[in-house]
C-alpha positions as CSV (number, residue, x, y, z in Angstrom):
1,X,3.2,85.0,19.0
2,X,0.2,83.7,19.8
3,X,0.0,79.9,20.3
4,X,-2.2,78.2,17.6
5,X,-5.7,76.7,18.9
6,X,-5.9,72.9,18.6
7,X,-9.1,71.7,18.0
8,X,-10.7,68.4,18.6
9,X,-14.1,66.6,19.0
10,X,-15.2,66.1,22.6
11,X,-15.1,62.4,22.0
12,X,-11.7,62.9,21.3
13,X,-11.1,65.4,24.0
14,X,-12.6,62.1,26.5
15,X,-10.1,59.7,24.9
16,X,-6.9,62.1,25.0
17,X,-8.0,62.5,28.9
18,X,-8.1,58.7,29.9
19,X,-4.6,58.0,27.6
20,X,-3.2,60.7,29.7
21,X,-4.3,59.8,32.7
22,X,-3.6,55.9,32.0
23,X,0.0,56.9,31.4
24,X,0.7,58.9,34.1
25,X,-0.7,56.4,36.6
26,X,-0.7,52.5,36.4
27,X,-3.6,52.3,38.8
28,X,-6.1,53.9,36.2
29,X,-8.2,50.8,34.7
30,X,-10.6,51.4,32.4
31,X,-13.7,48.8,31.9
32,X,-17.2,48.6,30.7
33,X,-19.5,47.1,27.8
34,X,-17.6,47.8,24.3
35,X,-14.4,50.0,25.8
36,X,-12.6,47.6,23.7
37,X,-14.8,46.9,20.6
38,X,-13.7,49.3,17.4
39,X,-16.5,51.7,17.4
40,X,-14.9,52.6,21.4
41,X,-18.1,54.2,22.7
42,X,-18.7,56.8,20.2
43,X,-15.1,56.9,19.8
44,X,-14.1,57.9,23.3
45,X,-12.0,54.8,23.9
46,X,-10.4,53.5,20.5
47,X,-7.1,52.6,20.5
48,X,-6.9,52.5,23.8
49,X,-7.0,48.5,24.4
50,X,-3.7,48.9,21.5
51,X,-1.8,51.3,24.2
52,X,-2.7,49.4,27.6
53,X,-2.4,46.1,28.8
54,X,-5.4,43.8,28.9
55,X,-5.9,43.9,32.8
56,X,-6.2,48.0,32.2
57,X,-8.6,47.7,29.2
58,X,-11.5,45.3,28.9
59,X,-15.0,44.4,28.3
60,X,-17.1,43.2,31.0
61,X,-20.3,40.9,31.1
62,X,-23.6,42.3,31.3
63,X,-23.8,41.9,35.0
64,X,-24.1,45.4,36.0
65,X,-24.2,45.2,39.4
66,X,-21.5,42.3,39.9
67,X,-18.8,44.4,38.5
68,X,-19.7,47.8,39.9
69,X,-19.1,46.4,43.1
70,X,-16.2,44.4,42.1
71,X,-15.1,48.3,40.9
72,X,-15.4,49.6,43.8
73,X,-13.3,47.0,46.0
74,X,-10.8,47.5,43.3
75,X,-11.1,51.7,44.4
76,X,-10.8,50.8,47.5
77,X,-8.1,48.5,47.2
78,X,-6.2,51.8,45.8
79,X,-6.7,51.4,42.1
80,X,-8.6,54.0,40.4
81,X,-11.5,52.1,38.4
82,X,-13.4,53.9,35.3
83,X,-16.3,52.3,34.3
84,X,-18.1,53.4,30.8
85,X,-22.1,52.8,30.4
86,X,-23.1,53.2,26.7
87,X,-26.3,54.2,28.1
88,X,-27.2,55.8,31.6
89,X,-29.9,53.0,31.8
90,X,-27.5,50.6,32.3
91,X,-26.3,51.8,35.0
92,X,-29.7,51.4,36.8
93,X,-29.2,47.7,37.2
94,X,-26.4,48.8,39.6
95,X,-27.7,51.2,41.5
96,X,-28.2,49.7,45.3
97,X,-23.9,49.4,44.5
98,X,-23.5,53.3,43.3
99,X,-25.4,54.6,46.4
100,X,-25.6,52.2,49.4
101,X,-21.8,51.3,48.7
102,X,-19.7,53.5,46.6
103,X,-21.5,57.3,48.0
104,X,-21.2,55.8,51.6
105,X,-17.7,54.1,52.3
106,X,-15.7,57.4,52.9
107,X,-18.1,58.3,55.4
108,X,-18.7,54.8,57.0
109,X,-14.9,54.7,57.2
110,X,-14.1,58.2,58.7
111,X,-12.1,59.2,55.5
112,X,-9.8,55.6,55.6
113,X,-11.5,54.1,52.8
114,X,-11.7,56.3,49.7
115,X,-13.5,55.3,46.4
116,X,-11.8,57.0,43.7
117,X,-14.5,55.6,40.7
118,X,-15.0,57.3,38.3
119,X,-18.8,56.0,36.1
120,X,-19.2,57.7,32.7
121,X,-22.7,57.7,31.8
122,X,-24.0,58.5,28.2
123,X,-27.4,60.4,28.1
124,X,-29.2,61.5,24.6
125,X,-32.0,61.3,22.8
126,X,-32.6,60.3,18.7
127,X,-32.4,57.8,16.3
128,X,-35.6,56.3,18.1
129,X,-34.4,55.1,21.4
130,X,-37.5,55.8,22.9
131,X,-38.5,55.6,26.5
132,X,-35.6,53.3,28.0
133,X,-32.7,54.5,26.2
134,X,-32.5,58.0,25.9
135,X,-33.6,59.4,29.6
136,X,-31.0,62.0,31.0
137,X,-30.9,60.8,34.7
138,X,-28.7,63.1,36.1
139,X,-30.8,64.6,39.2
140,X,-31.3,60.7,40.5
141,X,-27.5,60.7,40.8
142,X,-27.8,64.3,42.2
143,X,-29.8,63.2,45.1
144,X,-27.4,61.4,46.8
145,X,-24.4,62.5,49.5
146,X,-21.1,61.1,48.4
147,X,-21.5,61.3,44.5
148,X,-19.9,64.2,42.8
149,X,-21.9,64.6,39.2
150,X,-20.5,66.3,36.6
151,X,-22.0,67.0,33.0
152,X,-19.5,69.0,30.7
153,X,-20.9,70.7,27.6
154,X,-17.5,71.7,25.5
155,X,-14.5,69.3,24.2
156,X,-12.4,71.8,27.0
157,X,-14.6,70.8,29.9
158,X,-14.8,67.3,28.8
159,X,-10.8,66.6,29.2
160,X,-10.2,68.9,32.2
161,X,-13.0,67.8,34.1
162,X,-12.6,63.9,33.4
163,X,-8.8,63.9,34.6
164,X,-9.9,66.0,37.8
165,X,-13.0,63.2,38.5
166,X,-10.2,60.4,37.8
167,X,-8.2,61.8,40.5
168,X,-10.7,62.8,42.8
169,X,-11.3,60.6,45.9
170,X,-14.7,60.2,45.6
171,X,-17.1,58.8,43.4
172,X,-17.6,60.7,40.2
173,X,-20.6,60.2,38.0
174,X,-19.5,61.8,34.4
175,X,-22.6,62.4,32.2
176,X,-21.7,62.6,28.5
177,X,-24.3,63.8,26.2
178,X,-24.2,61.5,23.0
179,X,-25.1,65.1,20.7
180,X,-21.6,66.2,22.4
181,X,-19.3,64.2,21.1
182,X,-19.1,65.4,17.5
183,X,-19.1,69.0,18.7
184,X,-15.7,70.6,18.3
185,X,-13.4,73.2,20.4
186,X,-9.8,74.2,21.8
187,X,-8.3,71.6,23.9
188,X,-4.6,72.1,24.9
189,X,-2.2,69.0,24.6
190,X,-1.1,69.3,28.1
191,X,-2.1,67.2,31.0
192,X,-4.7,69.7,32.9
193,X,-7.3,69.7,35.1
194,X,-10.7,71.7,35.9
195,X,-12.2,72.0,39.6
196,X,-15.4,70.7,40.4
197,X,-18.5,72.0,41.9
198,X,-17.3,75.2,40.2
199,X,-20.4,77.2,37.7
200,X,-18.8,79.5,35.1
201,X,-20.1,82.5,33.4
202,X,-19.8,82.3,29.9
203,X,-21.8,85.6,28.6
204,X,-22.5,88.1,30.5
205,X,-25.8,90.5,30.3
206,X,-28.0,92.2,32.2
207,X,-31.5,91.6,31.4
208,X,-31.9,87.8,32.4
209,X,-29.7,84.9,33.8
210,X,-30.1,81.6,31.7
211,X,-28.4,78.4,33.4
212,X,-27.8,74.9,32.1
213,X,-25.8,72.4,31.4
214,X,-25.0,69.9,29.1
215,X,-26.0,69.7,25.4
216,X,-28.9,72.4,26.6
217,X,-25.8,74.2,27.5
218,X,-25.1,74.6,23.5
219,X,-28.6,75.6,22.7
220,X,-28.8,78.6,25.4
221,X,-25.6,79.8,23.8
222,X,-27.7,79.5,20.3
223,X,-30.8,81.8,22.2
224,X,-27.7,84.1,23.2
225,X,-27.2,85.5,19.7
226,X,-31.0,85.3,18.6
227,X,-31.3,87.7,22.3
228,X,-28.7,89.8,21.4
229,X,-30.4,90.7,18.1
230,X,-33.2,91.7,19.6
231,X,-31.3,94.0,22.1
232,X,-31.7,91.7,24.8
233,X,-28.5,90.9,27.1
234,X,-28.7,87.5,28.4
235,X,-26.3,86.4,31.3
236,X,-25.4,82.5,30.5
237,X,-24.3,80.4,33.2
238,X,-23.0,77.1,32.8
239,X,-23.2,74.9,36.0
240,X,-21.5,71.2,34.4
241,X,-21.0,70.4,37.9
242,X,-24.3,69.3,39.6
243,X,-23.2,68.2,42.7
244,X,-21.5,70.2,44.4
245,X,-23.4,72.8,43.2
246,X,-21.7,76.0,43.0
247,X,-24.8,79.0,43.4
248,X,-22.7,81.8,44.1
249,X,-22.1,82.9,40.6
250,X,-26.1,82.4,39.7
251,X,-26.8,84.5,42.7
252,X,-24.6,87.3,42.1
253,X,-26.5,87.0,38.6
254,X,-29.7,87.0,39.8
255,X,-29.2,90.1,42.0
256,X,-28.2,91.9,38.8
257,X,-30.9,90.6,36.2
258,X,-33.7,89.8,38.9
259,X,-34.8,87.0,36.2
260,X,-33.5,83.9,35.5
261,X,-34.6,81.0,33.4
262,X,-33.3,77.1,34.2
263,X,-32.9,75.3,31.0
264,X,-32.7,71.2,32.0
265,X,-31.7,68.0,30.0
266,X,-34.3,66.2,31.9
267,X,-37.4,66.2,33.2
268,X,-38.7,69.4,34.4
269,X,-40.6,68.2,37.4
270,X,-38.3,67.6,40.6
271,X,-35.6,68.6,38.2
272,X,-32.2,70.5,38.9
273,X,-34.3,73.6,38.0
274,X,-36.4,73.1,40.7
275,X,-33.4,72.5,43.1
276,X,-31.6,76.3,41.4
277,X,-34.8,78.0,41.8
278,X,-35.7,76.9,45.3
279,X,-32.3,77.6,46.5
280,X,-32.5,81.4,45.0
281,X,-35.6,82.0,46.9
282,X,-34.3,80.8,49.7
283,X,-31.5,82.8,49.8
284,X,-32.8,86.4,47.9
285,X,-36.7,85.9,48.4
286,X,-37.0,87.9,51.4
287,X,-34.9,90.7,49.5
288,X,-36.2,90.9,46.6
289,X,-38.9,90.3,43.8
290,X,-37.1,87.6,41.1
291,X,-38.8,86.0,38.0
292,X,-38.1,82.3,37.9
293,X,-38.9,79.8,34.9
294,X,-37.7,76.4,34.3
295,X,-38.0,74.3,31.2
296,X,-37.4,70.5,30.9
297,X,-38.6,67.2,29.0
298,X,-42.2,66.9,29.4
299,X,-43.3,64.6,32.1
300,X,-43.4,61.4,30.2
301,X,-42.0,58.5,29.0
302,X,-39.8,59.5,25.4
303,X,-42.0,58.2,22.6
304,X,-39.7,56.0,20.1
305,X,-41.8,57.8,17.1
306,X,-40.1,61.2,15.8
307,X,-43.7,62.6,15.3
308,X,-44.3,61.9,18.9
309,X,-40.8,62.6,20.3
310,X,-40.7,66.3,19.3
311,X,-43.3,67.5,21.6
312,X,-41.2,65.9,24.5
313,X,-38.2,68.0,24.0
314,X,-37.7,71.9,24.5
315,X,-36.1,73.6,21.5
316,X,-35.6,77.3,20.2
317,X,-39.1,77.9,20.3
318,X,-39.9,76.9,23.6
319,X,-37.0,78.4,25.4
320,X,-37.9,81.8,23.4
321,X,-41.5,81.6,24.6
322,X,-40.6,81.6,28.4
323,X,-38.0,84.3,27.8
324,X,-40.7,86.4,26.0
325,X,-43.4,86.0,29.5
326,X,-40.5,86.6,31.5
327,X,-39.4,89.8,29.7
328,X,-42.8,90.6,28.8
329,X,-42.0,91.5,25.2
330,X,-41.7,89.6,21.7
331,X,-38.6,88.5,20.2
332,X,-38.1,88.3,16.6
333,X,-36.2,85.4,14.9
334,X,-34.4,86.4,11.9
335,X,-33.7,84.3,8.9
336,X,-30.4,83.4,10.2
337,X,-32.1,80.9,12.6
338,X,-34.9,79.5,10.8
339,X,-33.6,76.6,10.1
340,X,-34.2,73.3,13.4
341,X,-31.9,71.4,15.1
342,X,-33.1,68.2,14.4
343,X,-34.4,66.0,17.2
344,X,-33.4,62.4,15.8
345,X,-29.8,63.0,14.5
346,X,-27.4,65.2,15.8
347,X,-25.1,64.8,12.9
348,X,-25.2,62.8,9.3
349,X,-22.6,60.4,10.5
350,X,-24.4,59.3,13.5
351,X,-26.3,56.0,12.5
352,X,-27.3,54.2,15.2
353,X,-27.1,53.9,18.9
354,X,-23.6,52.5,19.1
């Protein structure tokens, strides 16, 4: 008899990963602003303070640079700290510690001082967050040698990749798009790990390769359905690990389709899409003609008002228009896909930033 699927939200999958690793290893420590609040960082840390002692789940003052240094010291000393920031922007106050300390100690110690530190960073748009609280800054961390950077897009990935991140000897930057927290998917109850540094072919196709990660992967899967109705076969590749970046699945796909579109969560300029396309051209450009394009957030600070913010973010129509140019054909959108995904509120239950 086939096992029944077990459905959890993305947030619950994160919560379960935290709980199972903390039960398995007493060295795992969870810290950050709001981790012991009733809201529990969008539900991801709910009830953990009741299950574990205060010295393993605790709130921190708004002194990000100091407590990051504290966490790095714990990691070097044998603990496995997890820092949770309710916004990626809060981590900007601790960049010296992340870039000059966490990312470097394993190398400077000739492998004798690993830093098993996980920094959870919440990204995402909406609810009038504006220029300072709605950015996706994956590329800043992906640029730094010594840091691993992951961006899961499903509850299954969220649990497995977080467990793997916690058990990794290197510092891992773990991005969570807040529009994903309420999405649902199959998540096994067992303790399992998903290796970092791997890309995955989500949908196979032959006409065009579409690459994305995090929340924009959800948008690309919606686009896949529209393309299928137009007899266009698209291959969708999920790069949930940005550093290290597994380019092999992408190269294999592009050899087949000769066309690639990278849909980024962050700004288009100097972004993840630029890195992927540059690598493809370095490896394949001398041997075949490849049509490439990339999509990202408009190159400006994010407006607070939705009337302006709607021009900042790529949507279904933006992606379809670029695909039409790459393929040289028009794409019709049936009535099933007329409704637009909201820009400011992913779900009616989402009533604010915290």
